[in-house]
C-alpha positions in Angstrom: 12.6 -12.8 -9.0 12.1 -10.2 -6.2 11.9 -11.2 -2.6 8.3 -11.6 -1.4 6.7 -10.9 2.0 3.5 -11.5 4.0 1.2 -8.6 4.6 2.2 -8.3 8.2 5.9 -7.8 7.1 4.8 -5.3 4.4 2.7 -3.4 6.9 5.8 -2.6 8.9 7.5 -1.5 5.7 4.6 0.8 4.9 4.6 2.3 8.5 8.2 3.3 7.9 7.3 5.2 4.7 7.8 2.5 2.1 5.5 1.4 -0.6 4.5 -2.1 -1.8 2.6 -4.0 -4.4 1.6 -7.6 -5.0 3.4 -9.6 -7.6 0.0 -11.1 -8.6 -1.6 -7.7 -9.4 -2.3 -7.3 -13.1 -1.6 -3.6 -13.4 2.0 -2.6 -13.5 2.9 0.6 -11.5 0.2 0.1 -8.9 1.3 0.3 -5.3 0.0 1.0 -1.8 1.4 3.5 0.8 0.4 5.0 4.1 -0.7 8.6 4.4 0.0 10.3 7.7 -2.3 13.3 8.1 -0.5 16.7 8.3 -1.3 20.4 8.1 -2.4 19.9 4.5 -4.9 17.1 5.1 -8.6 17.6 5.2 -9.9 18.2 8.7 -11.7 14.9 8.7 -8.5 12.9 8.0 -7.1 12.6 11.5 -5.6 9.1 11.5 -3.2 7.3 9.1 -4.7 5.4 6.2 -3.5 3.2 3.3 -4.1 4.4 -0.2 -3.4 2.9 -3.6 -1.9 4.5 -6.7 -3.7 3.0 -9.6 -2.4 2.1 -13.1 -3.8 5.5 -14.3 -1.9 7.3 -11.5 -5.0 8.1 -9.5 -4.8 8.0 -5.7 -7.7 6.4 -3.8 -8.2 4.9 -0.3 -7.5 1.2 -0.2 -9.0 -1.6 1.9 -7.3 -5.0 2.1 -9.3 -8.0 1.0 -9.0 -11.4 2.8 -6.8 -12.6 -0.1 -4.5 -9.5 0.3 -4.1 -10.1 4.0 -3.2 -13.8 3.6 -1.0 -13.4 0.5 2.7 -14.0 0.6 3.5 -12.4 -2.8 3.9 -8.8 -1.5 7.0 -6.9 -2.8 8.7 -3.8 -1.6 8.6 -1.0 -4.2 11.3 1.7 -4.6 
C-alpha cells in the first residue's frame, strides 16, 4: 500500500512540480498538478492554479472540496 499524506503535505509536493491523487478516487489515472503561467499561457492566467487530468485525459481547473482538504489518503504520483 502506498504512503498517504494530508492535503497540506501534498500541496508542498505540488508546488515543487509533483502530481498527486487520492487513493479513494474511483477513476484510475486521475491526478492533480499545479500550472505556473508562462509565455504560452493565456493573458488572463497570471497566477498559479491547480488542474486535474481526468480519466479521459482531459485537463480542467480543479477546486478542492471540504472532503479533499481534510482527507489523509493523498498519494504522490510519479
